[in-house]
Every structure is written in C-alpha cells, then in structure tokens.
C-alpha positions as CSV (number, residue, x, y, z in Angstrom):
1,M,0.0,0.2,0.0
2,E,1.3,3.3,-0.9
3,G,2.8,5.4,2.1
4,S,3.2,2.2,4.2
5,S,5.3,2.2,7.2
6,A,9.0,1.3,6.4
7,S,9.1,-0.4,9.8
8,A,6.0,-2.7,9.0
9,S,6.4,-6.4,7.7
10,L,4.8,-6.7,4.3
11,T,4.8,-10.4,4.2
12,T,6.7,-13.3,5.4
13,L,8.2,-15.8,3.0
14,S,8.8,-19.4,3.7
15,A,11.0,-21.9,2.2
16,Q,11.8,-25.6,2.8
17,D,15.0,-27.7,2.5
18,A,14.2,-31.0,1.0
19,D,17.4,-32.7,1.7
20,G,16.0,-34.4,4.9
21,S,18.7,-33.1,7.3
22,K,16.5,-31.6,10.5
23,E,19.4,-29.7,12.1
24,K,20.7,-28.1,8.8
25,G,18.0,-28.6,6.8
26,D,16.6,-25.4,8.5
27,I,16.7,-22.0,6.3
28,C,19.0,-19.8,8.1
29,E,19.2,-16.9,5.5
30,Y,16.9,-15.3,2.8
31,K,18.6,-12.6,0.3
32,I,17.2,-10.5,-2.3
33,E,19.2,-11.1,-5.6
34,S,17.7,-8.3,-7.3
35,E,19.7,-5.2,-7.2
36,E,18.8,-1.6,-6.0
37,Q,15.4,-2.6,-4.7
38,P,13.9,-0.7,-1.9
39,F,13.4,-3.6,0.3
40,R,15.3,-5.6,2.8
41,I,14.6,-9.2,4.0
42,S,15.3,-10.6,7.5
43,E,16.8,-14.1,8.4
44,K,13.3,-14.9,9.2
45,G,12.0,-14.4,5.7
46,E,10.1,-11.1,6.8
47,L,10.1,-8.3,4.0
48,F,10.2,-4.7,4.8
49,A,10.3,-1.5,2.5
50,L,13.2,0.5,3.2
51,H,10.9,3.4,2.8
52,P,7.3,4.4,2.2
53,L,6.5,3.1,-1.4
54,N,5.0,5.7,-3.8
55,Y,2.3,4.6,-6.3
56,S,3.5,7.3,-8.7
57,S,7.1,6.3,-8.6
58,S,6.3,2.5,-9.5
59,H,3.2,0.4,-9.5
60,S,5.0,-2.9,-8.7
61,Y,8.5,-4.4,-8.0
62,V,9.7,-7.8,-9.0
63,L,12.2,-9.5,-6.5
64,S,14.4,-12.5,-6.9
65,V,15.0,-14.0,-3.5
66,L,17.3,-17.0,-2.6
67,A,17.1,-19.2,0.5
68,T,20.1,-20.8,2.3
69,D,20.0,-23.6,4.6
70,C,22.0,-23.7,7.9
71,S,24.4,-25.9,6.1
72,G,25.3,-23.0,3.7
73,K,23.3,-24.7,0.6
74,T,21.5,-22.0,-1.4
75,S,18.6,-22.5,-3.3
76,T,19.3,-23.2,-7.3
77,S,16.1,-21.4,-8.2
78,P,14.9,-18.2,-7.0
79,L,11.7,-17.5,-5.7
80,L,10.0,-14.5,-7.6
81,V,8.1,-12.3,-5.5
82,V,5.9,-9.3,-7.0
83,V,5.1,-6.3,-4.4
84,E,2.1,-4.4,-6.0
85,V,1.7,-0.9,-4.8
86,R,-1.7,0.3,-4.7
87,Q,-2.7,3.8,-4.5
88,R,-3.5,5.6,-1.0
89,C,-7.4,6.1,-1.1
90,G,-9.9,7.9,0.9
91,R,-13.2,8.6,1.0
92,E,-14.2,12.0,-0.7
93,W,-17.1,13.6,-2.9
94,N,-15.8,14.1,-6.5
95,G,-17.8,16.3,-8.7
96,A,-19.2,19.9,-8.9
97,C,-21.6,21.8,-6.4
98,H,-23.4,24.8,-7.0
99,T,-26.5,26.4,-5.6
100,N,-29.7,26.2,-7.3
101,G,-29.9,30.0,-8.1
102,R,-32.9,30.4,-5.7
103,R,-32.4,33.3,-2.8
104,E,-33.3,31.7,0.4
105,T,-33.3,33.9,3.5
106,K,-32.2,31.2,6.0
107,R,-30.0,29.0,4.0
108,S,-28.9,28.1,0.2
109,L,-29.8,25.0,-1.4
110,I,-27.0,22.6,-2.7
111,T,-27.5,20.6,-5.8
112,M,-24.9,18.2,-6.6
113,I,-24.4,17.4,-10.3
114,H,-22.2,14.6,-11.7
115,S,-20.7,13.9,-8.5
116,H,-20.0,10.5,-6.8
117,M,-18.3,9.1,-3.7
118,Q,-14.7,7.9,-4.0
119,A,-14.3,4.9,-1.8
120,C,-11.7,2.3,-1.1
121,P,-11.6,-0.7,-3.1
122,P,-12.1,-4.0,-0.9
123,W,-8.8,-5.4,-0.7
C-alpha cells in the first residue's frame, strides 16, 4: 500500500529444504538477489520496505529471493516475489457543487451535479 510504514512487515516468505537434514535443513538466511530494490528481508523471511512506497514512482516491484539452509546450501532457483503498490485512497466526494440559483433567506439549497463518492476498493 502506498505510504505504508517502512518498519511494518509486508509479508513473510517461507522456504523448505528438501534434503531431509533436520538440524542443517532449516533455512537460516534469505537474500534479495535483485539489485537496487527498496526492500530488505530478515533471516526469518520477513519482507520490509526500506522507505514508504509511492504509487506514482512505481506500481510494482519484482524481487528475486534466494534461501540458504543452515549448512550453507543456497537454493538453485530463486523465488520471484511481486510487490504491488496500490494507491492511497480516501473517502471523498468528486464532482461539482453549486447553488440552485434561488435566494433563500435562511439557507441556500445545494445541488450535486455529476458527483460521486470515491471509496477504497475492498482489498
């Protein structure tokens, strides 16, 4: 989401080592292989933005992530992660307002022409 806090986790990635070794088969490191991306990933696979994301700068990012098990073996094929940046939205009226042309002593009557409420999509 546009403007999301850089300290909030966006998601948590998970990888499994198929070699069967319990002690050394756990994943001990995740690494973003893609260069110059505004993200970091923790050892536990939590994905964070380095700064608030801006929809007008980029609508999405594609990250290539590698996992390394505790014995030091790195995955042979990266996990592709797509981060979609959605526009910040708010509820507001869009359209024109004008008075109806009648003079009222106590109040003016307002007519809404071609107006609509903009609401957030149900993500």
